N, CA, C and O atoms as CSV, one atom per row, in Angstrom:
chain,resi,resn,atom,element,x,y,z
A,1,MET,N,N,23.316,-8.751,22.572
A,1,MET,CA,C,22.979,-7.045,23.916
A,1,MET,C,C,24.339,-6.510,23.102
A,1,MET,O,O,25.460,-6.934,22.820
A,2,PRO,N,N,23.575,-5.377,22.915
A,2,PRO,CA,C,24.622,-4.142,22.937
A,2,PRO,C,C,25.271,-4.025,24.431
A,2,PRO,O,O,24.625,-4.191,25.466
A,3,LYS,N,N,26.338,-3.783,24.380
A,3,LYS,CA,C,26.970,-3.530,26.037
A,3,LYS,C,C,26.492,-2.220,26.836
A,3,LYS,O,O,26.407,-2.169,28.063
A,4,GLU,N,N,26.203,-1.201,25.983
A,4,GLU,CA,C,25.504,-0.116,26.597
A,4,GLU,C,C,24.124,-0.320,27.321
A,4,GLU,O,O,23.730,0.337,28.285
A,5,MET,N,N,23.361,-1.497,26.598
A,5,MET,CA,C,22.006,-1.818,27.386
A,5,MET,C,C,22.313,-2.633,28.968
A,5,MET,O,O,21.600,-2.826,29.953
A,6,ILE,N,N,23.626,-2.947,28.656
A,6,ILE,CA,C,24.385,-3.970,29.983
A,6,ILE,C,C,23.689,-3.507,31.484
A,6,ILE,O,O,22.920,-4.007,32.305
A,7,LYS,N,N,24.674,-1.864,31.262
A,7,LYS,CA,C,24.538,-0.831,32.493
A,7,LYS,C,C,23.121,-0.658,32.927
A,7,LYS,O,O,22.930,-0.701,34.142
A,8,ASN,N,N,22.224,-0.493,32.244
A,8,ASN,CA,C,21.256,-0.252,32.722
A,8,ASN,C,C,20.291,-1.213,33.515
A,8,ASN,O,O,19.154,-0.937,33.896
A,9,TYR,N,N,20.923,-2.309,33.675
A,9,TYR,CA,C,20.516,-3.404,34.381
A,9,TYR,C,C,21.279,-3.906,35.654
A,9,TYR,O,O,20.974,-4.963,36.205
A,10,ILE,N,N,22.187,-3.173,36.047
A,10,ILE,CA,C,23.012,-3.423,37.019
A,10,ILE,C,C,21.683,-3.320,38.171
A,10,ILE,O,O,20.706,-2.570,38.161
A,11,GLY,N,N,22.116,-4.471,39.216
A,11,GLY,CA,C,21.295,-4.572,40.291
A,11,GLY,C,C,20.574,-5.301,40.469
A,11,GLY,O,O,20.227,-5.733,41.569
A,12,LYS,N,N,19.883,-5.836,38.622
A,12,LYS,CA,C,18.595,-6.512,38.601
A,12,LYS,C,C,19.324,-8.361,38.825
A,12,LYS,O,O,20.454,-8.845,38.884
A,13,LYS,N,N,17.737,-8.954,38.897
A,13,LYS,CA,C,18.350,-10.163,38.621
A,13,LYS,C,C,18.113,-11.039,37.247
A,13,LYS,O,O,17.128,-11.030,36.508
A,14,VAL,N,N,19.303,-11.781,37.143
A,14,VAL,CA,C,19.176,-12.021,35.306
A,14,VAL,C,C,19.385,-13.870,35.629
A,14,VAL,O,O,19.542,-14.585,36.618
A,15,SER,N,N,19.273,-14.042,34.194
A,15,SER,CA,C,19.357,-15.412,33.716
A,15,SER,C,C,20.308,-15.105,32.823
A,15,SER,O,O,19.934,-14.402,31.884
A,16,ILE,N,N,21.706,-15.512,32.855
A,16,ILE,CA,C,22.628,-15.729,31.480
A,16,ILE,C,C,22.701,-17.270,31.260
A,16,ILE,O,O,22.563,-18.224,32.025
A,17,THR,N,N,22.999,-17.144,29.789
A,17,THR,CA,C,22.976,-18.519,29.148
A,17,THR,C,C,24.063,-18.198,27.911
A,17,THR,O,O,23.919,-17.294,27.089
A,18,LEU,N,N,25.117,-19.085,27.962
A,18,LEU,CA,C,26.446,-18.988,27.762
A,18,LEU,C,C,26.485,-20.317,26.286
A,18,LEU,O,O,25.788,-21.324,26.161
A,19,PHE,N,N,27.182,-19.972,25.704
A,19,PHE,CA,C,27.914,-21.219,24.601
A,19,PHE,C,C,26.464,-21.621,23.839
A,19,PHE,O,O,26.413,-22.817,24.127
A,20,ASN,N,N,25.573,-21.421,23.252
A,20,ASN,CA,C,24.754,-22.262,22.677
A,20,ASN,C,C,23.847,-22.881,23.714
A,20,ASN,O,O,23.696,-24.093,23.561
A,21,ASN,N,N,23.359,-22.466,24.490
A,21,ASN,CA,C,22.712,-22.613,25.802
A,21,ASN,C,C,22.939,-23.884,26.379
A,21,ASN,O,O,22.038,-24.599,26.817
A,22,ALA,N,N,24.531,-24.257,26.380
A,22,ALA,CA,C,25.322,-25.083,26.928
A,22,ALA,C,C,25.188,-24.751,28.860
A,22,ALA,O,O,24.834,-25.475,29.791
A,23,PHE,N,N,25.494,-23.834,28.815
A,23,PHE,CA,C,25.391,-23.734,30.008
A,23,PHE,C,C,24.845,-22.042,30.712
A,23,PHE,O,O,25.175,-20.990,30.164
A,24,ALA,N,N,24.040,-22.095,31.898
A,24,ALA,CA,C,23.033,-21.403,31.939
A,24,ALA,C,C,23.207,-20.836,33.425
A,24,ALA,O,O,23.673,-21.777,34.067
A,25,PHE,N,N,23.098,-20.089,33.995
A,25,PHE,CA,C,22.970,-19.814,36.226
A,25,PHE,C,C,22.246,-18.398,36.099
A,25,PHE,O,O,22.485,-17.572,35.219
A,26,ASN,N,N,21.482,-18.286,36.949
A,26,ASN,CA,C,20.884,-17.307,37.459
A,26,ASN,C,C,21.448,-16.393,38.986
A,26,ASN,O,O,21.656,-16.977,40.050
A,27,GLY,N,N,21.584,-15.208,38.832
A,27,GLY,CA,C,22.124,-14.100,39.690
A,27,GLY,C,C,21.989,-12.752,39.607
A,27,GLY,O,O,21.257,-12.229,38.766
A,28,VAL,N,N,22.731,-12.038,40.529
A,28,VAL,CA,C,22.435,-10.324,40.195
A,28,VAL,C,C,23.530,-9.625,39.705
A,28,VAL,O,O,24.681,-9.710,40.133
A,29,LEU,N,N,23.115,-8.899,38.750
A,29,LEU,CA,C,24.208,-8.073,38.030
A,29,LEU,C,C,25.140,-7.146,38.766
A,29,LEU,O,O,24.761,-5.979,38.863
A,30,GLU,N,N,26.225,-7.454,39.265
A,30,GLU,CA,C,26.550,-6.574,40.127
A,30,GLU,C,C,27.627,-4.812,39.412
A,30,GLU,O,O,27.439,-3.653,39.781
A,31,SER,N,N,28.719,-5.356,38.300
A,31,SER,CA,C,28.751,-4.476,37.577
A,31,SER,C,C,29.636,-5.220,36.177
A,31,SER,O,O,30.064,-6.350,35.944
A,32,PHE,N,N,29.627,-4.051,35.520
A,32,PHE,CA,C,30.419,-4.464,33.948
A,32,PHE,C,C,31.131,-3.104,33.538
A,32,PHE,O,O,30.742,-1.959,33.308
A,33,GLU,N,N,32.605,-3.893,33.559
A,33,GLU,CA,C,33.324,-3.166,32.889
A,33,GLU,C,C,34.364,-3.331,31.787
A,33,GLU,O,O,34.739,-4.464,31.487
A,34,ALA,N,N,34.684,-2.617,31.378
A,34,ALA,CA,C,35.522,-3.312,29.795
A,34,ALA,C,C,34.324,-4.379,28.628
A,34,ALA,O,O,33.291,-4.154,27.998
A,35,ASN,N,N,35.091,-5.379,28.823
A,35,ASN,CA,C,34.101,-6.532,28.215
A,35,ASN,C,C,33.950,-7.479,29.071
A,35,ASN,O,O,34.150,-8.651,28.753
A,36,TRP,N,N,33.510,-7.056,30.495
A,36,TRP,CA,C,33.236,-8.729,31.297
A,36,TRP,C,C,32.267,-7.835,32.758
A,36,TRP,O,O,32.412,-6.828,33.451
A,37,ILE,N,N,31.344,-8.900,32.620
A,37,ILE,CA,C,30.411,-8.463,33.908
A,37,ILE,C,C,30.621,-9.509,34.904
A,37,ILE,O,O,30.904,-10.704,34.815
A,38,LYS,N,N,30.380,-8.650,35.960
A,38,LYS,CA,C,30.496,-9.841,37.589
A,38,LYS,C,C,29.002,-9.733,37.595
A,38,LYS,O,O,28.260,-8.825,37.222
A,39,VAL,N,N,28.728,-11.091,38.202
A,39,VAL,CA,C,27.337,-11.299,38.380
A,39,VAL,C,C,27.406,-12.511,39.969
A,39,VAL,O,O,28.136,-13.490,40.118
A,40,SER,N,N,26.280,-11.901,41.002
A,40,SER,CA,C,26.759,-12.847,42.172
A,40,SER,C,C,25.524,-13.673,41.856
A,40,SER,O,O,24.484,-13.226,41.371
A,41,THR,N,N,25.827,-15.230,42.272
A,41,THR,CA,C,24.920,-16.138,42.635
A,41,THR,C,C,24.652,-16.631,43.261
A,41,THR,O,O,25.185,-15.882,44.081
A,42,LYS,N,N,24.149,-17.505,43.975
A,42,LYS,CA,C,23.557,-17.619,45.335
A,42,LYS,C,C,25.293,-18.743,46.222
A,42,LYS,O,O,25.420,-18.959,47.427
A,43,LYS,N,N,26.216,-19.163,45.187
A,43,LYS,CA,C,27.221,-19.954,45.750
A,43,LYS,C,C,28.458,-19.075,45.322
A,43,LYS,O,O,29.522,-19.067,45.942
A,44,ASN,N,N,28.197,-18.339,44.195
A,44,ASN,CA,C,29.909,-18.007,44.031
A,44,ASN,C,C,29.294,-16.528,43.193
A,44,ASN,O,O,28.122,-16.163,43.106
A,45,ILE,N,N,30.310,-15.985,42.739
A,45,ILE,CA,C,30.909,-14.580,42.252
A,45,ILE,C,C,31.418,-15.097,40.820
A,45,ILE,O,O,32.450,-15.766,40.770
A,46,GLN,N,N,30.519,-14.713,39.363
A,46,GLN,CA,C,30.851,-15.528,38.008
A,46,GLN,C,C,31.590,-13.733,37.249
A,46,GLN,O,O,31.069,-12.637,37.452
A,47,ILE,N,N,32.738,-13.965,36.497
A,47,ILE,CA,C,33.095,-12.854,36.454
A,47,ILE,C,C,33.456,-13.275,34.656
A,47,ILE,O,O,34.543,-13.767,34.354
A,48,ILE,N,N,32.405,-12.998,33.637
A,48,ILE,CA,C,31.969,-13.721,32.045
A,48,ILE,C,C,32.286,-12.433,31.170
A,48,ILE,O,O,32.036,-11.268,31.478
A,49,ASN,N,N,32.882,-12.894,30.025
A,49,ASN,CA,C,32.972,-12.212,29.114
A,49,ASN,C,C,32.062,-11.753,28.172
A,49,ASN,O,O,32.309,-12.371,27.136
A,50,VAL,N,N,31.336,-11.153,28.035
A,50,VAL,CA,C,30.310,-10.696,27.380
A,50,VAL,C,C,30.330,-11.061,25.830
A,50,VAL,O,O,29.241,-11.179,25.268
A,51,ASP,N,N,31.459,-11.239,25.132
A,51,ASP,CA,C,31.867,-11.830,24.016
A,51,ASP,C,C,31.204,-13.344,23.744
A,51,ASP,O,O,31.114,-13.845,22.623
A,52,HIS,N,N,30.895,-13.779,24.602
A,52,HIS,CA,C,30.396,-15.336,25.459
A,52,HIS,C,C,28.726,-15.409,25.162
A,52,HIS,O,O,28.021,-15.908,24.284
A,53,ILE,N,N,28.530,-14.723,26.243
A,53,ILE,CA,C,26.888,-14.697,26.266
A,53,ILE,C,C,25.820,-14.458,24.890
A,53,ILE,O,O,25.841,-13.558,24.051
A,54,GLN,N,N,24.719,-15.865,25.057
A,54,GLN,CA,C,24.113,-16.171,24.130
A,54,GLN,C,C,22.572,-14.905,24.165
A,54,GLN,O,O,21.950,-14.247,23.331
A,55,SER,N,N,22.527,-15.142,25.744
A,55,SER,CA,C,21.254,-14.301,25.766
A,55,SER,C,C,21.024,-13.927,27.335
A,55,SER,O,O,21.674,-14.574,28.156
A,56,ILE,N,N,20.234,-13.031,27.739
A,56,ILE,CA,C,20.501,-12.384,29.164
A,56,ILE,C,C,18.988,-12.011,29.593
A,56,ILE,O,O,18.393,-11.047,29.111
A,57,VAL,N,N,18.584,-12.652,30.297
A,57,VAL,CA,C,17.083,-12.180,30.671
A,57,VAL,C,C,16.800,-11.973,31.966
A,57,VAL,O,O,16.872,-12.798,32.877
A,58,ILE,N,N,16.345,-10.393,32.043
A,58,ILE,CA,C,15.990,-9.880,32.813
A,58,ILE,C,C,14.419,-9.996,34.022
A,58,ILE,O,O,13.286,-9.765,33.600
A,59,SER,N,N,14.646,-10.305,35.184
A,59,SER,CA,C,13.819,-10.139,36.297
A,59,SER,C,C,13.257,-8.982,36.157
A,59,SER,O,O,13.882,-7.934,35.988
A,60,LYS,N,N,11.437,-9.141,36.245
A,60,LYS,CA,C,11.046,-7.789,36.609
A,60,LYS,C,C,11.090,-7.810,38.159
A,60,LYS,O,O,10.806,-6.797,38.798
């Protein structure tokens, strides 16, 4: 996903898959800076390097 597109979905509920579908979680996309995104899940806050993201699914 192009980095410019990620900014359009701040505040949306997302499902993110990392490392060839080995790791996945759901949360709210909170922010995007440099090469990192911040996602708030039910239990914690994830800071993720966008280079490791396999896919992002945005809930409508």
